[in-house]
C-alpha positions as CSV (number, residue, x, y, z in Angstrom):
1,M,76.7,27.4,-166.8
2,T,75.7,23.9,-165.6
3,P,72.5,22.3,-166.7
4,F,71.0,22.7,-163.2
5,S,71.8,26.4,-163.1
6,K,70.3,26.8,-166.6
7,L,67.1,25.1,-165.4
8,R,67.0,27.2,-162.3
9,G,67.4,30.3,-164.5
10,A,64.6,29.2,-166.8
11,V,62.3,28.6,-163.8
12,A,63.2,32.0,-162.4
13,A,62.5,33.7,-165.8
14,A,59.2,31.8,-166.1
15,A,58.2,32.9,-162.6
16,L,59.1,36.5,-163.3
17,T,57.1,36.5,-166.5
18,L,54.1,35.0,-164.7
19,C,54.4,37.6,-161.9
20,A,54.8,40.5,-164.4
21,G,51.8,39.3,-166.4
22,A,49.7,39.2,-163.2
23,S,50.8,42.6,-162.1
24,A,50.2,44.1,-165.5
25,Q,46.5,43.1,-165.2
26,A,46.1,44.2,-161.5
27,P,46.3,48.0,-162.0
28,L,43.0,48.2,-164.0
29,T,40.9,47.2,-161.0
30,K,43.1,49.0,-158.4
31,L,42.2,52.4,-159.9
32,V,38.4,51.9,-159.9
33,G,36.7,54.2,-157.4
34,E,35.9,57.8,-156.4
35,Y,38.4,60.5,-155.6
36,N,38.1,64.0,-154.1
37,L,40.5,66.8,-154.8
38,A,43.1,67.0,-152.0
39,S,45.3,69.7,-153.5
40,S,45.8,71.8,-156.6
41,A,49.0,73.9,-157.1
42,T,50.8,75.4,-160.0
43,V,54.4,76.4,-160.7
44,P,54.8,79.3,-161.0
45,A,52.1,80.0,-158.5
46,S,48.8,81.1,-160.2
47,T,45.0,80.7,-160.1
48,W,45.2,78.1,-162.9
49,G,44.0,75.3,-160.5
50,Y,41.0,73.7,-159.0
51,S,39.2,74.9,-155.9
52,K,37.3,71.6,-155.7
53,G,37.0,68.5,-157.8
54,R,36.0,64.9,-158.1
55,I,37.2,62.0,-160.3
56,S,35.1,58.9,-160.9
57,V,36.9,55.8,-162.4
58,K,34.6,53.1,-163.7
59,Q,35.5,49.8,-165.3
60,L,33.8,49.4,-168.7
61,D,35.1,45.9,-169.7
62,E,38.1,43.7,-168.9
63,R,40.5,46.1,-170.7
64,H,39.0,49.6,-170.5
65,L,38.3,52.3,-167.8
66,L,36.4,55.5,-168.0
67,I,37.9,58.4,-166.0
68,A,35.5,61.3,-165.5
69,L,36.5,64.6,-163.9
70,S,34.2,67.3,-162.5
71,C,35.9,70.4,-161.1
72,E,35.7,74.1,-160.2
73,W,38.3,76.6,-161.3
74,K,39.9,78.8,-158.6
75,R,39.9,81.9,-160.9
76,E,36.5,81.4,-162.5
77,P,34.2,79.1,-160.4
78,K,31.2,79.4,-162.8
79,A,33.2,78.4,-165.9
80,V,32.9,75.0,-167.5
81,C,35.3,72.6,-165.8
82,G,35.4,68.9,-166.5
83,D,36.7,66.2,-168.8
84,Y,36.7,62.5,-169.4
85,F,39.3,60.0,-170.6
86,Y,39.4,56.4,-171.5
87,A,42.2,54.1,-170.4
88,Q,43.2,50.7,-171.8
89,Q,45.0,47.8,-170.1
90,R,47.8,46.4,-172.3
91,D,50.4,43.8,-171.6
92,D,52.9,46.4,-170.4
93,G,50.6,48.6,-168.4
94,L,47.6,50.9,-168.3
95,Y,47.5,53.7,-170.9
96,L,45.4,56.8,-171.4
97,Q,43.8,57.5,-174.8
98,D,46.2,59.2,-177.2
99,M,43.7,61.9,-178.0
100,N,44.0,65.2,-176.0
101,T,46.3,63.8,-173.3
102,F,49.8,64.9,-174.6
103,A,50.1,67.6,-172.0
104,M,49.2,65.5,-168.9
105,R,50.6,62.6,-166.9
106,L,48.8,60.4,-164.4
107,Y,50.4,58.7,-161.4
108,F,48.6,56.4,-159.0
109,D,49.8,55.2,-155.6
110,P,47.9,52.0,-154.7
111,A,49.1,52.1,-151.0
112,S,47.6,55.5,-150.3
113,R,45.0,55.4,-153.0
114,K,46.0,58.8,-154.4
115,L,45.7,59.8,-158.0
116,T,48.0,62.6,-159.2
117,I,47.6,64.5,-162.4
118,I,50.4,66.7,-163.7
119,S,49.3,69.1,-166.5
120,R,51.5,71.3,-168.6
121,G,50.0,74.7,-169.6
122,A,50.2,76.3,-173.0
123,D,50.8,79.7,-171.5
124,A,53.9,81.9,-171.9
125,K,55.1,81.0,-168.4
126,Q,55.0,77.3,-169.2
127,S,53.0,76.6,-166.1
128,V,52.7,73.2,-164.6
129,R,49.7,72.2,-162.5
130,H,49.9,69.4,-159.9
131,D,46.5,68.0,-158.8
132,V,46.2,65.3,-156.1
133,F,43.0,63.3,-155.6
134,A,42.5,61.1,-152.6
135,A,40.1,58.1,-152.6
136,T,36.8,58.5,-150.9
137,T,33.6,56.5,-150.2
138,A,31.5,59.6,-149.5
139,P,28.8,60.3,-152.0
140,L,29.1,63.3,-154.3
141,T,26.8,66.0,-152.9
142,D,28.1,69.4,-154.2
143,P,25.5,70.5,-156.7
144,A,27.9,72.1,-159.2
145,L,30.2,69.0,-159.2
146,V,27.2,66.6,-159.5
147,R,25.9,68.6,-162.5
148,R,29.4,68.7,-164.1
149,M,29.9,65.0,-163.5
150,K,26.6,64.1,-165.1
151,R,27.6,66.3,-168.1
152,E,31.0,64.5,-168.5
153,L,29.5,61.0,-168.2
154,S,26.9,62.0,-170.8
155,N,29.6,63.4,-173.1
156,A,31.6,60.1,-172.7
157,D,28.5,58.1,-173.8
158,S,27.5,60.5,-176.6
159,K,26.3,58.9,-179.8
160,E,27.7,61.9,-181.7
161,N,31.2,61.4,-180.2
162,R,31.1,57.7,-181.1
163,R,30.1,58.6,-184.7
164,V,32.9,61.2,-185.0
165,F,35.7,59.4,-183.1
166,G,34.6,55.8,-183.3
167,P,34.2,53.5,-180.3
168,Y,36.8,53.8,-177.5
169,T,37.8,50.2,-178.1
170,K,39.3,51.2,-181.5
171,W,41.2,54.3,-180.2
172,A,45.0,54.4,-179.9
173,Y,46.4,53.9,-176.4
174,Q,50.2,54.0,-176.8
175,E,51.8,57.2,-175.7
176,N,50.6,58.1,-172.2
177,R,51.0,55.4,-169.6
178,I,49.4,55.7,-166.2
179,E,52.4,55.2,-163.8
180,F,51.8,53.1,-160.7
181,Q,54.1,53.6,-157.7
182,R,55.5,50.3,-156.5
183,Q,56.0,50.0,-152.8
184,D,57.2,46.4,-153.1
185,L,60.5,47.7,-154.5
186,T,61.2,49.9,-151.5
187,M,59.7,47.8,-148.7
188,P,62.0,45.2,-147.0
């Protein structure tokens, strides 16, 4: 390799590193927003899905997000349905907390602003649920979902949970990366 081509390679590598660093920070803010349930399906087909749902993603600091879910089960509308998760931005991507997330995967499409959650069941049929949430600017008005969202946000901010589990800034975020679809690789 000639000295000029070595220099050009070094410049290209530096530019790639700079771009990769910038894109690694971008996903955190792209995910922030409100999402309504667009579809909920299971394989094999069952009633282990949502009839309605809402996700609220809030940025807590420069490295952390709170993802709160309020929902209603198809098979038991009055049953408790909701959860919350924390996510942390790292150099190589955005990761969910390692606590209680082993059976789920999150995918986000920045172009369509759709958030997909794939959950693996613990039942004998090894069911898999596929929930798609689409971005919305409409306020949350459904009384059951409003009540459940308030409960999840309250649980996320609970002093007792902080005492037992510690602050979310000290949790492990290593095993479950939120996957971002990249249109720039497929677009001309």
